[in-house]
C-alpha positions in Angstrom: 19.8 -177.0 -33.5 22.0 -175.5 -36.3 20.6 -172.7 -38.5 21.0 -174.9 -41.6 18.9 -177.7 -40.0 16.2 -175.2 -39.1 16.1 -173.9 -42.7 16.1 -177.4 -44.1 13.2 -178.4 -41.8 11.3 -175.2 -42.8 11.8 -175.9 -46.5 10.7 -179.5 -46.0 7.5 -178.5 -44.1 6.8 -175.9 -46.8 7.1 -178.4 -49.6 4.9 -180.9 -47.7 2.2 -178.2 -47.2 2.5 -177.2 -50.9 2.2 -180.8 -52.0 -0.9 -181.3 -49.9 -2.5 -178.1 -51.3 -1.7 -179.2 -54.8 -3.1 -182.6 -54.4 -6.2 -181.3 -52.7 -6.7 -178.8 -55.5 -6.4 -181.5 -58.1 -8.8 -183.9 -56.3 -11.4 -181.2 -56.2 -10.9 -179.8 -59.7 -14.0 -179.9 -62.0 -12.1 -182.1 -64.5 -11.2 -184.7 -61.9 -14.7 -184.8 -60.5 -16.1 -185.2 -64.1 -13.7 -188.1 -64.7 -14.9 -189.8 -61.5 -18.4 -189.9 -62.8 -17.2 -192.2 -65.5 -14.2 -193.8 -63.9 -15.2 -194.7 -60.3 -12.2 -197.0 -59.8 -12.6 -199.6 -57.1 -15.9 -198.1 -55.8 -17.9 -199.3 -58.8 -17.7 -200.4 -62.4 -17.8 -198.6 -65.7 -21.1 -198.6 -67.4 -20.9 -200.9 -70.4 -21.7 -199.0 -73.6 -23.4 -201.1 -76.3 -21.6 -201.3 -79.6 -21.6 -203.3 -82.8 -18.1 -204.6 -82.1 -19.2 -206.0 -78.7 -22.3 -207.4 -80.3 -20.3 -209.5 -82.7 -18.2 -210.7 -79.8 -21.4 -211.8 -77.9 -22.8 -213.5 -81.0 -19.5 -215.2 -81.8 -18.6 -216.3 -78.2 -22.2 -216.6 -76.8 -21.5 -219.7 -74.7 -18.5 -218.3 -73.0 -19.6 -214.6 -72.7 -23.1 -215.3 -71.4 -23.0 -218.5 -69.4 -25.9 -217.3 -67.2 -28.2 -217.2 -70.2 -26.8 -220.1 -72.3 -27.4 -223.8 -71.4 -26.0 -225.3 -74.6 -22.3 -225.3 -75.7 -23.3 -223.4 -78.8 -22.7 -219.9 -80.2 -25.1 -217.9 -82.3 -22.7 -217.9 -85.2 -22.5 -221.7 -85.3 -25.8 -221.5 -87.3 -25.8 -217.8 -88.5 -22.5 -218.3 -90.4 -19.8 -215.8 -91.2 -21.0 -213.4 -88.6 -24.5 -213.5 -89.8 -23.6 -212.4 -93.3 -23.8 -215.7 -95.2 -26.8 -216.2 -97.5 -29.1 -219.2 -96.8 -27.7 -219.5 -93.3 -30.1 -217.2 -91.5 -28.2 -214.0 -92.3 -28.8 -211.0 -90.1 -28.4 -208.5 -93.0 -31.6 -206.5 -93.2 -33.1 -208.4 -90.3 -34.2 -205.2 -88.5 -36.6 -204.3 -91.4 -38.4 -207.6 -90.9 -39.6 -207.0 -87.4 -42.1 -206.8 -85.8 -43.6 -209.8 -87.5 -46.3 -212.3 -86.8 -45.2 -215.8 -86.0 -47.4 -218.9 -85.9 -45.3 -220.5 -83.3 -46.1 -217.8 -80.7 -49.5 -216.9 -82.2 -48.7 -213.2 -82.0 -46.5 -210.4 -83.3 -43.0 -210.4 -82.0 -40.1 -207.9 -82.0 -36.5 -208.6 -82.9 -35.7 -208.8 -79.2 -38.4 -211.4 -78.8 -36.9 -213.4 -81.7 -33.4 -213.2 -80.3 -34.6 -214.4 -76.9 -36.5 -217.2 -78.7 -33.2 -218.5 -80.0 -31.6 -218.2 -76.5 -34.4 -220.3 -75.1 -34.4 -222.9 -77.8 -31.3 -223.1 -80.0 -29.1 -222.2 -77.0 -31.3 -224.1 -74.5 -31.0 -221.1 -72.1 -32.9 -218.2 -70.7 -34.1 -214.9 -72.2 -32.0 -211.7 -71.7 -33.6 -208.6 -70.2 -34.6 -206.2 -73.1 -32.1 -203.6 -71.9 -29.3 -205.9 -71.1 -26.0 -204.5 -72.5 -25.4 -207.8 -74.4 -28.9 -207.5 -76.0 -28.3 -203.9 -77.0 -24.9 -204.7 -78.4 -26.3 -207.6 -80.5 -29.0 -205.4 -81.8 -26.4 -202.7 -82.7 -24.4 -205.3 -84.6 -27.4 -206.5 -86.5 -28.4 -203.0 -87.4 -24.9 -202.4 -88.7 -25.5 -205.1 -91.2 -28.9 -203.7 -92.4 -28.5 -201.4 -95.3 -31.5 -202.8 -97.2 -34.6 -204.9 -96.6 -34.2 -206.9 -99.8 -31.5 -209.4 -99.1 -30.7 -212.4 -101.3 -30.6 -215.7 -99.5 -32.3 -214.6 -96.3 -33.5 -217.2 -93.8 -32.8 -220.9 -94.1 -34.5 -222.6 -97.1 -36.4 -225.7 -96.1 -35.9 -229.0 -97.8 -38.7 -231.6 -98.0 -38.6 -234.7 -100.1 -41.6 -236.9 -101.1 -39.9 -240.0 -99.8 -39.4 -241.0 -96.1 -35.9 -240.3 -94.8 -33.6 -243.2 -94.3 -32.0 -242.8 -90.9 -29.7 -245.7 -91.4 -28.3 -244.1 -94.5 -28.2 -240.8 -92.6 -25.9 -242.4 -90.1 -23.6 -243.5 -92.8 -23.5 -240.0 -94.3 -22.9 -238.6 -90.9 -19.9 -240.9 -90.2 -18.3 -240.0 -93.6 -19.2 -236.3 -93.9 -19.9 -234.9 -90.5 -18.3 -236.9 -87.7 -14.8 -235.5 -88.3 -16.0 -232.1 -87.1 -19.0 -232.8 -84.9 -17.5 -236.1 -83.6 -18.8 -239.6 -83.7 -21.2 -239.2 -80.8 -22.4 -235.7 -81.9 -20.7 -234.1 -78.9 -18.9 -231.4 -80.9 -15.3 -230.2 -80.7 -13.8 -227.7 -78.3 -10.4 -226.1 -77.5 -8.7 -227.1 -74.3 -10.1 -223.9 -72.6 -13.7 -224.7 -73.7 -14.2 -222.5 -76.8 -16.5 -224.0 -79.4 -14.8 -225.2 -82.6 -17.8 -227.3 -83.9 -21.0 -227.4 -81.9 -22.6 -230.5 -80.5 -25.5 -231.8 -82.7 -27.2 -233.8 -79.9 -26.9 -234.6 -76.3 -27.3 -232.5 -73.2 -25.0 -229.7 -74.5 -26.9 -229.3 -77.8 -30.0 -227.3 -78.8 -33.3 -228.5 -77.4 -36.3 -230.1 -79.1 -37.9 -226.7 -79.8 -35.1 -225.3 -81.8 -35.5 -224.9 -85.6 -32.6 -227.2 -86.2 -34.4 -230.0 -84.4 -37.0 -230.0 -87.2 -36.3 -232.1 -90.2 -37.1 -229.7 -93.0 -35.1 -226.8 -91.5 -32.1 -229.1 -90.6 -32.1 -230.7 -94.1 -32.2 -227.3 -95.8 -29.4 -225.9 -93.7 -27.2 -229.0 -94.3 -27.9 -228.9 -98.0 -26.9 -225.3 -98.4 -24.1 -225.0 -95.8 -22.5 -228.4 -94.8 -19.9 -229.7 -94.6 -18.6 -226.3 -93.6 -17.1 -224.6 -96.6 -18.5 -227.2 -99.0 -22.2 -226.2 -99.0 -24.2 -227.8 -101.9 -21.8 -230.8 -102.1 -24.4 -233.2 -100.6 -27.3 -234.5 -102.7 -30.8 -233.7 -101.6 -31.3 -237.2 -100.3 -28.0 -237.2 -98.4 -29.0 -234.0 -96.7 -32.5 -235.3 -96.0 -31.3 -238.6 -94.5 -28.5 -237.1 -92.4 -30.8 -234.4 -91.0 -33.3 -237.1 -90.1 -30.5 -238.9 -88.3 -29.1 -236.1 -86.1 -32.3 -234.1 -85.6 -34.0 -237.0 -83.9 -31.2 -237.9 -81.6 -31.7 -237.4 -77.8 -31.5 -233.7 -76.7 -32.9 -231.4 -74.0 -36.7 -230.9 -73.6 -38.4 -227.5 -73.7 -40.5 -226.8 -70.7 -42.7 -224.3 -72.5 -43.5 -226.4 -75.5 -47.2 -226.6 -74.6 -47.5 -222.9 -75.3 -46.3 -223.2 -78.9 -48.7 -222.9 -81.9 -51.6 -221.7 -79.7 -53.7 -221.1 -82.8 -52.8 -224.4 -84.6 -50.7 -224.7 -87.8 -48.1 -226.8 -86.1 -45.5 -228.0 -88.7 -45.5 -231.7 -89.4 -41.8 -232.0 -88.6 -42.1 -230.5 -85.1 -40.5 -232.8 -82.4 -43.5 -232.5 -80.0 
């Protein structure tokens, strides 16, 4: 072996040893180990940190983000319009100050988490989320970010009740002229090719179930009067809103298995579907 080859081999071996020592030192450095606590790579997954931004995403894309909890092809913001900031459309602004509250339907005091899960089971025809689920915590964070005050104009959904019986035949005509373009003739809703909700279904197996607020005439009529057609709220007459709500709210839709538990102390509204 030539002397130069021996020297070259020695240098190569030395560099290999130094590289190993450097890598070993880095892998065992406090900074690297700290990072591994939060970035476990392929071994595990990063813990999801709740945030208002993520909460808005869950509320806006509920059907796609939480399919294990949502049975309907509906998102929360299909009713709570403009990210829950629109007056008279069930706004979330200030909502945290209104809970806990007593509700006749459950016959007890409920928390905001309970109320959200109520919507998941009824309006989304799904299942309740665990109280500490990252999505629940993020949705709460978003709602709290909208809560500077407990006195909010246009909170809730105003109910509409007329003294005359609704005319469902006229409601069908109103629907065909004013609603079918978005919600489709058969009430099946409109979706993008990849399944994102553009306009939610108003009846059928993919819609809200019979225990949802929107399945009740007075609530549905009030919502329609104030907010529909989308972007043209207030354009329908009271009678048009009354009739069209009677038409779509009584269409076939999923049942609610726990309906027998509702209003345990009486006071069931006259427009309840069961």
